[in-house]
N, C-alpha and C positions, 0 to 999 in steps of 0.2 A: 432598594430598601422598601419596607412596608412602613407606612406612616399610619398613626391612628390619630384622628382629628378629633380634639375635644371640643365642646359645644359652648363655652362661654365666649361667644362671639360679640364685638361691639355692635350694636345695631346702628350703624352710621353709613351714610351713603357717600362718605367722603373717599375720593379716589385720586391718588396723588396727581397723576397727569395723564388724562385720557386723550388722545389726538387722532383726529381723522387726517391723514396725510393725503389728502385728496388733490386732484389736478386743479390748478390755478394757484393764485397767490395766497399766503398765509395771512391770517388776521387773527389779532387779540381781541377774542370776545369773552364775556362772563361765563362763568361755569355753568348756570343753569337759569332759564327763564322760568320765574316762579309764577307766571300768569296762569290763571285758571282755565282749563280747556273748555272750548266752546261747543264741546259735543252735545247734540241734541240726542235723547234717549226715547225709544219708541215705547218702552213699557212706562206707563204714566204712574204707576206705584211708586212714591217716593221711599227712600229709606226711612226707619223710625226716627223719631226726633232725637232720641238718645244717640243714636248713630252719628247724626249731623252734629251734635254738640261734641261728641267725641272726636269728629273728624275736625272740627274747628279748633279743638284744643291741640290736636296733633299738628295742624298747620301753623298754630302759633308757635309751637315748641320748634316744628322744622325750620321756621323764619329765622328764630333765634339762632339754631344750630348752623343755618345756612350762612348767616352773618358771620359767626365765628370761623366757619370754614373758609369763607372767602378772605377773611383777614388773614388766616393762617397761610392760605394758598399764595396771597400776595405777598407775605413775608418770606415764603421759600422760593417766590418768583416761578410758582408752578400753576401756570394759568392753563384753562381747557380751550383749546382751539378747535371750534365747532364751525369751521367754514362750510356754508351750505354748498352741496354739490350742484353742478350744472344741471339744469333741468332736462330730464329724459322723457320722452314719450313713448310709453309703453303700448300705446292704443294699436300701432300698427304691427306689432310682433306678438302681442298677448291676448288672451281672451279678454272680453269687455269687463269680466269679474274674474280674478285670480282666487280660487277657492282653495283654502288650505285646512285640511283635516289634521287637527291636533291629537294627541293621545290623552288629554285630560282637561279638567276644568281651567278657566282662566288662572294663572298664575304668574309671579314674577319671572319664573323660568322660561316664559313664553313672552317675555317683555319685548324682544325685537318685534315680534309680530304686531303687537298692540301700538308699538311705536310708529308703525307704517300707517295706522288709521288717522285720517284727517278729519277735520271739522265736520260736523253733520253725522256722526257715527250714530248707528241705531243698535238696539239691543233686542233681539227676539227671545223672550224669556221661555216661550213654548218650545222653539227649536233648539235653543241655546246656541245661537249664532250671533256674532257681531260683526257688523259690516260698516262700510263707509268707502269714501274716496281713498285710493291708494296714494300716499304722499311719500316723498323723499325727505332725507334729513333737511330740516330749514323749512319744511312745509309746502315745497312746490309739489303740484298735482302731476300725476303721471297720465292722465287720460284714461285709466281704468279704475275700477272698484277693488276692494279686497273683501273677502268674506272668511271669517275664522271660525271654524266649527269645533264644538267641544267633543273630546272623546272620552275615554273610560266608560264610566257607569252610563254616560249619555247615550251611548251606542251599544249598550250591553256587552261592554268590555271587548268587543271585537277588535282585532288588530288593525292598525291603520291601512296596511297594505290590503287587506281583505275588502275594507270599505272603499279604498281607491280602485279595487278591481271590479267591484259591483256598481259604482257610481261614477258614471262617465262626466259629470259635472266637477268632480274634484280635480283640480289642476296638479297640486304638490300636497304632500303630506309629510307628518314627522315619522320616517322610518329609521328606527335605530338599527345599529349595524346587525346585533344579533337576530332581529326580526327579518332583516334583508336576507341573511344567510338561510334562516329557516324557510323562507317563502321563495328562494331563488328558482327553484325549479319550476314551480306553478306561475309565479307572478314575479320576475325578476324587475328589481328597482335600481336606480342609479341616484345616488346622493349627490348634490351639488354645492351645497354650502351648510356648514355647521355653526349655528349661533352660539352653541354650548360646546366647550372644549372637553369637559369631564362630566362624566354621568353623576348626578348628585345622589344617586341611591346608595343607601347604607344598611348595615345591621347595627341595631343600637342595643344598649344594655344600661343597667342600672350601675353606677360606680360604687354606690354604697354597698350594695348587696355583693357585687363582685369587683372588690378594690384590686385585685391582682390581674384582672383581664384587662389587656391592651389591644387585642386583636380579635377578628372573628375566630381564628383558630383557637385563640385561648380558651373559647367558650366551649370547644370540645372536650376540655379536660378539666373544666371547672366542676365545683360540686363534688369534690373528691373523686374526679375521675368519670362521674355519671354523666357529664355534659349537660348543657343549658338548652332548653327547648327554644327553638327559633320559629317564630310565626312569619309566615311569607305568603305573597300571592302564589298559588301553586303552578300559575304558568311562568313563573320567574325562571328562565333557562340559567341565568347565573348559578343558581344553586346546584344545577346538575354540574357545573364546572367546580364548584367548591367542594362538592362531595367527591368527585372524581379526583380532585387534587388533594384530598385528604384533610381539608380545612374543616369539614364537618362530617358528621355521621349520619347514617339512615334514622337512627334512634332519636336524633335531636329534632327532626324536620317535622314542622306542622305547617301544612299548606292552607290554612282556613282563615289567614288574615284577610280582613275585609276594608282596611283602610282606617278603621276606627280606633280610638285609644282605650276603650272599656276594659278589654281583656288584660292588657298590660298593666294598667292601674289596678285592676282588680286583684291581679297576681302579685301586686306589691313590689314589682321588679324582679321577681323570681325568674321571669322569662325574658328572652331577647325578642327582637322584632324588627321587620323590615321598616324602612321610611326614607325619607329624603333629608339630606344634611341640610337643605335650605329651607326646611319647613318643620319637620317634627322636632328638633331640638328647641327651637323657639316656642313652639306650641306647648311642649311639655313643661318647659320651665315657667311660662308667662300667661298661658291661656288655660290649660287644664288645671283648674284649682284644686282637684283631688290628688293632683301629683305635685306640681309646683316646685319642681327643683331640676337640676341639670341632668342629662343623660350623657352617655359616652358613646362612641360610634366608631366604626371603620367605614371608608368608601369601599364599595365592592371593587372600584377601579384599582385602589391599593392593594387589594387582596388578588389581583390579576385579571379581573373580567373587565378589559378596556374598550367596551364598546361606546361608539359615539351615540349618545342618548337621543338627541332630537335633531337630526340633520334634515334639512327639506330634501325630498327625493320626488322623482319623477318615474312613473311606470316605464318600462323599456319600450313598451308598445308606443308610447306618446312621445319618446325622447325626440325622435327626429322632427316632429312637427312643433314641438315647443323649444328646439335648440336655441332659436334667436330670441325667444322670450326669456329663456334662462340666462342668456348672456346679458340681456340688459338688466334683469331683475336681480341678480345676483349681487352687483356691487351696492344696489339699493338695500338689500338685506345686510350686507356687511356694515353699511354707514348707520343703518338702523340699529344694529347690534351696539356699536360703540356709542352712539348718541344715546341709546337707553340708559346705559349704565353710567353715563356722564350726567344725566338729567331725567331720572325715572318717574318724576311726579306725575306728568300727564298720561302717561301710559297706564302708571299704576291706578291712578283715580278711574280710569275706564275699566281695568281689570277688577277692582273692587266693586264698581257699579253692577258690572255684568253678574259677578259671583252673588250678589245681594238680590239682583233681579231674578236670577235663576231659582232662588229660594230651595237649593237642594241641601243635602247633608253636608256638602262642601262649603266652608266659611272661609272669608278672608278679610282682613282689616289692614289699616295703615302700618300698625306695628309689624305684623308679619310680612308685609310687602318691603318695608325699610330692612328688616332683619334680613330677608331672604337676598336682597341685592347686596347687602354688606358681606353676608356668608359666601355668595357666589364670587365676590372679587377676592375676599379673603383666603378661601380654599382653592382658588384657581379654577373654579367650575367654569367661569367665563373668562376669556382671555385669548391670547394669540395661540396660534399652533406652534410647531417647532422653531418658528422663525418670527418676524415682526408683522405677520399678517394675520387677520382675523377671519374666521369661517372656512379655512382650508383644512385639508385632510393630511395626515401624516401616514405615507404609504408604509413605512416601516411597522409603525403601531399597528396599521391594519393588517399587514401580513403575519404579524405574531398573534393578532386576535383571531384571524382565520384558522390558524393552526390549532388554536385552542378552543374555539367555538364550532368548527366544522364536525369534529367527531361527536360533539353534543347532539348536533342536528342530524348526523349521518350523511353529511355533505363533504365531498373533497373536490380537489381540482380548482377551487376558485382562487382568484387573485384579486389584489385591491382594485385593479381596473373593472372588474365585474360589478362592483359595489359602489364606486364613487368616481367623481372626475373634478380635478382642479381646473379644468379648462375655462371656466368662467369668473374665477377668483379674479378679483382686482388687487394686485399686490402692493399697492400704495396705501391701503386701508387697513388699519390696525390699531391696537392699543399701544400706547407708548409711556 
């Protein structure tokens, strides 16, 4: 069944019960430590005073909401068990700095990565890199550092696989399943943990202009059969699938989307557009004042393109030498994923500060961060795989995806084992 996700999502980080079922005894601890992070920032330019006032107001509101949420959770006997994991020393098996190449600017969808940055974080606004000691859930240091590199426009929209192949310093990268298939012949990669379960990518439209549209496919027959123009990044392989599947037509497609809202707003909702379920719906309703109302959307996942959007992957050429590192690092990523969604404030503050310091076209504030976390939980973008485990891969899902995506890229003969491994997954860690 195809589900269309509407966008009036409640901007709250309340999660009924998130548990890390880690080794060791259970303990009943509070849901979230609201203490301010003690991260040092290398860029000395402070955010504008207005932003600080807004942040303070948000913090006050958040404290009130957290108080109510904690009362509610106590009433429901739904506490969050965040038992710190046993300390792991990565120094003997991993590089001194684990360098991770992402696919975009810092955002809540990358929360698990920023959850692993400990006290003393630095932000390099020129290179758009956040770095610091790599810590486990609970704050224990691992003996190595982490470096999170910005992707997308910051690297000229190069694919992550391409950067990994060019820069030997990159340890792991966000390599989506479709990107892995596309690059398999020249630069094969293996994904080993997936912080996001479902791709947040969407096609969105104005429900006032098109009240009868409930799916991407409906856009092809709207406007009296003429079809609604869809703006998207021209490199988006999913669109070739939607085209071959008959859900869109050639006449609808406009590959000129650049990530900005101006064209959609100027068109008054006459067109449809690519976006993220965890970002654009909030921005269009709450941030872009020239629009200021809800949009409707469908996830491309629900339209059939079920790629893993941001799994951490290693170049196959480095897989053997980094095997022990991946084995030790993977459970830390799993625990960071669960820990982030249980208490995202510290990581989100670092994300927001980094975006502010980068001072690029990408903007991020507390409202968007909170809304994104809530949307990811509500829509199932973050969560367990087909079982009670977070971060693992569903081989049946990947088999189906390979059957769909292989022809798009002219690739055949691949199996899930060519693209991923669950070898290092700790099956005791998950959302409950």
